[in-house]
N, C-alpha and C positions, 0 to 999 in steps of 0.2 A: 325740456322746454327750449324752443328756439328763441333767440333774442335778436332784435334789430329795429331799425326805423321802418317797420313794415307799413305798407299802404293800408288805409282804412278798408273796411268791408271784407276782411278775410273771413272765410267760412268757419275757420277754427275758432274756438273760444279763446279770447285774448285778454291778457292783463295789460292795461295801459298805465305806464309809469313814466311821468314826464315832469322834469324840473329843468332849471336853467343849466345847460350843459356846455355852453361855448367856452367860458373862461376855464373851467376845469380841464377841458381838452388841451388847451394851449399853455396853461400856467400852473405853477405851484400855488395851491390855495393858501398855503401858510406864508406866502411872500407877496401878497397882492399889494398894489398901491392903494392909496385911499380912494382914488377915483374908481379903480376896479372893484373895491369893496362896495362902494355905493351902487355902481352899475349892476353888480351881481344881485344885491338886495332888491333893487328896483325891478330887475328882470324877473326874479321869482314872484314878486307881487303881481306882475302881468301874467306870468305863467300860470298862476292860480286861475285866471279867467279861462285859459285853455283847458285846464284840468276839469273845470265845471262843465265846459261845453262838450267834453267827451261823452257825457251821459246821453246826449242827444244824437250822436253820430256813431253809436256803437249798437250793441244788441243785448238782449237779456242774459245771454250766457257769459257776457264779458264782465271784467272787474276794472275798477279805476282807482289808482292811488291818489289821494288828496292830501294837501297839507292839513295838519291836525286842527288848524284854525277853523276849518269848515265845520268841525264837530262841536264848536262852542257857540253859545248864544251871542248875538242874534243871528249868526251866520247859518247855524243849523236850520233855523226856521226859514231863512231865505232860500236855502238849498231845497227844502221840502216844497216851498212855493214854486221855485223855478222848475223843479221836477214835475210838479203837478201841471203847471202851465204848458210845458212842452209835451207832456203825455196826452193832453187833450187834443193835440194835433194828429194823434194816431201813430206817433213815432215809436219804434221798438226800443224803449229806453233801457239803460242799465238800471237794475233795481237799486234802491237805496241800501238794501242789505249787502250789496256787492261793492260797497265803497270801503277802502282800506286807508286808514289815516296814519300819517307819519309827520314828525317834526320837520320843519324846513331845513334845519342844520344837519339832520341825520336822515334825510328823506330816503335815500336808497339803502342805507344800512338797515333801517327799520323795515323797509319793504322786503329786503333780502331774507329777513327772518320770518316773514309772513306771506310768502308766495302762495297764491292760490294754485290749485291743481288744474292748470290749463296748459295747452301745448305751445302757446305763443306769449311772449312778453314784448310789447312795443314801446320803444323810447322815442322821445322827440328826436334824438340823435344818439349815435354810439359815441361814448366819451369815457374818459377816465373816471368821471363821477359815478357812472353806473357799471364800472368794470367788475365790481364784486358780484354782479348778477350775471353778466354775459361772459366773462372770463376769456375774452377774445382780443389778444394783443395785436393780431393782424388787422382787425377792424380799426383799432386805434391808429395804427400806422397809416392805414388808408384814409381815415378821416383827417389826420393831420395834413395830408396832401390836399384832399378834395375840398376841405372846409377852409382852406387858406386862400385869401385874396391874392397872395403873392404867387402861389403855385399856379393859380389860374392865369394870372397875368403873364407868367413865364412860358406856359405851355399851350394856352388856347390858340395864339396866332399860328403856331406851327401846324395845328390841326385844321386850320382854315376857318376858325370861328371868327365872326366879325366883332371886334372889340374896340373900345376907345384907345387912342394912343396912351401908353402907360410906361413909366419908368420906375425903378426901385432905387431909392436913395438911402444913404446912411446919414446919421446926424453927426455934426450940425449941417443941415441941408443948405444953409447960407454959404457954406464953403464949397459947394459942389457946382461947378460951372454948368453942368448938364441940367441942373434944376433951374438955374437962372435962364438958360436958353429955352427950356420947356415953357416957362412962364411967358417969355417974350413971344414965342411962336403961337401961343394960345391966348394971347391978349389978356393975360392974368386971370383967365377963367379956368380954375383948377379945382379938383376934388382931392383931398387927402384921405387915405384909408389906412387904418392900423389893425393889427391882429387883435382879436378878443371877442367883443360882444356883437350880436346881430343887430340889424336895424341901423339907426343913425348914431348910436352911441360912440362909435369909433370912426365916424365919417364926418368930414368937415369941408364945406365949400369955402375957399379962400380966394382973395383977390390980390395978394401981395406976399412977398417973402416974410414981411414983418408979421403978418397974420399966421404964417406957418410956425414961426418961432413961438408965438403966444400959445397956439394950439398944442404944441409939443411939450409945454411946461408940465402937463399932467402925465407925461410918459417917461419911461426910463430912457436915458441917453443912448443906450445900446439898441433900442428898438428900431428896426428898419421902417421906412416910410414909403408907402405906395403913392405915387404922384400921378394923377390921371386927368386927362382932358375932360373938362366939364361940358356936357351937351346943353345947349340953350333950351330952356323949357318953353320958350315961345315958338320953337320950331319942332321940338321933340316931345312926344308923350311917353310917360313912364308906365311900364306894365310889369306884372309878374305872372308866372305860370308854374304849374306842377306837372312833372312827368311821372308816369308809372314805369318802373324799370324792373324786369325780372331777368333771369339768366338767359332768356331767349328773345325778349321783345322790349321795345320802347314805345310808349303811347303817350300822347298829349292828353292830359286829364282836364285841364281848365286853364283859362286866362282871366286876369283881372287888371283893370286899369287903376293905377295909383291916383288917388285924389289928394291934391296939395292945396293947403291954405297958409298964407303967410310964409311960404317956403318950407313948410313942414308937412309930413304925412298926416292926413286926417281920416283916411278910410280907403276902401276899395269899391270900385264900380264893377259889378258882375253882370255882364250882359246875358240875356237869355239865349241869344244865338251867338255862336262862335264868330267873333269879328275878324279873324285872321284869314289871309289868303293862303292857298296851299303852299306857295313859295315861302311865306313867313313861317308857317308851321314847320316846314322842312328844316329851316335854320334851327328852331328849337329842338327838333328831334335829333339833330346832329349833336347837340349837347349831351343827350343820353348816350349816344354811341361814343362820345369823347370820354365820359366817366366810366363806361364799361371797360375801356382799355386799361383802366386802373383797378379793375376788379370789383366795381360797384354793381349791385344788382343781385338779388337772391332768388331762389326758387319760389319763395313766398311772395316776393314783390316789394320793392322799396320805393321810397319817394325822393324826388329830386326837385328842388325849387330853383327857378331861374329869375333873375332881375334883368330886364331889358328895356330898351327904348325903341320906339317906332318913329322914324324920321319923316321929313316932308315928302319924300318920294316913296314912302312905304318901306324903306330899308329897316332891317332889324339890327340893333347893336346890343350885344350881350355885355353887361357890366359886372355880373357876379353870379355865382352858382352856390346853392346850399344843399348838400346831401343829407337832408333831414326833412321833417315835417315843417311846413311853413304856416304862418298864422292864417293866410288866406285859404288854406286847405280846409279849415274847419267850417267856415260859412258855406263854401261850395258844396261840401258834403251834406250839410243840413238842408240846403235848398233843394237837394234831390229827393228829400223825404216829404215834401209838401207839393201841392198843386200850385205851380207858379203862374199859371194862366198866361204864359207868354211874357211875363213881366221881367224887366231888369230889376236889379237889387243893389243896395248900398249897404256895406258892412262897416261899422266904425265903433270905436271905444268911446263911451260916454262917461262923464263924471257927474254924479248926482249927489247933492248934499245928503249926508247920512240921515238927517232927521226928516227928509222928504222921500226916502227910498220906497217906503210902503206905498205911498201915493203914486210914485212913479210906476211901480209894478202894476198897480191897479189901472193906470192909464194904458200901459202896454197891453194888458189882458183884454181890454175892450177892442183892440184892433188886431188881434192875432189872426192869421190866415183863416178865412171862413167865418169870422166872428162878427163882421160888420159889413155895411154896404159902402164904406169909404173907398176912395180910389187908391188907397194904399193899405198895407198891412205890416205888422211888426212882429218880429221874433226876438225873444230875450234869450240869447245864446249862452250867456255865462256871466259870472261876476267874480270879483276878487274879495276875499275876506280880510282885507287890510285897508284901513282908512288912510286916505291921502289928504294932507293939509293943503288947502288951496286958499292962501291969504287969510288964514284963521278959520276957515270953514272946513270941518271934517267931511270928506267926500268918499264915495264908493265908485270904483270903476266897474262898469258893466259893458257887455258886448251886445250890440243891437244889429239886426238885419231889417232893413226897410225895403219892402217890395212895392213896385208900382210908382205912383206919383210922389216923388220925393218932396218937391215944393209944397204939396198939399199936406204931407206929413209934418214938415217943418212949421207950417202955419198953425196946424191943429195943436202941435206940441207947445209952441210958444203961447198960444191962447190959453191952454190948460195949465201949463207949468210955469209960465213967466220967463223972462229973459235968462234968469239964472238956472232954469230947469233944463236947458239944452246947450250946455257950455260948448261942446264940440260939434254937435249935430247942426247948430245954426251956421257953422263955418263951412260946411260941405258945399263945394262950388258946383251945385246943380240947380 
């Protein structure tokens, strides 16, 4: 059995085993800070949504490892309903009999004892957390380099990749004159980045050295700090992309624009037509050639995520790379399995009150692709079997893809579900 963060749609039968792997890669799990423990728990709650979505972007010969919470009521019934809804679209779904359940705390250990007889196992990323399955120390060393914001900041400029100005500081940063000078040169518009979790959990926009010190209270005093120029969002658009990389080739698979509301990520806008120019594509492809010089890319084909900005003159600025599956890869794969009719799409996480989830799924089922004459359609890509408390209301996270006229969807959803029925979707700036 070959193991790696292999790209979707491999012809070989595949076992998909995906949990939160970033913290285990970089840290001793027995010595986490309280913030790291919270972050890791929350990340696994969200990873469960990705696990559920794998059923719709794989094939009947594949297997998926799920947190055992999915096997318990009411989640098992919701999984059956989700599977049935997506099956009606004609997708080649992973059968419910090919689901393998494991506790969150011993996810990989349990799966290692119950490996199906298939040639490939695909992780979200190669990490120490799943090393008992892949047994590849060289992959760990490679990931410690390529999954590091610090390694990228130190090496990307020499390769010619366009990146924001960045310095690496040691704590206490207030004692470093280079940091003070950096803040002054960039008009106090700065981003801090730390090693650890993906997404925004270890990233903070700050406007003063005082805010830096407050942010670092949650971190060990020995942790280095990446101090980066902040690109103004009124001039720059934030995008992400995925590259397919094997041992001979680099290909651009997809691009998605980041949708932001109140300064926070709210979803991805996935255009039907590739919006990039050849020159912009070439910059992203260079990232693939950059990681290949560190040994990334297998004969099976691996995935590489890129975070980047497009500036007012069309210039591309690379801010981060992720040698693993990205969250945006899931909806782009699902969209290839339905007739998009030339429509753009929006993918976002929604929070639905637990006691309203059945009705919410009924609403979604009425507007699935090909099911209505509305100017939009909806796909229920996945959900998490962990309730989230939102100001005293137990809620369920789910993943939606809306194709077509997003404002028309928002209006229909608010009329049907009420203001509280579209907590996140109502904020999408389209």
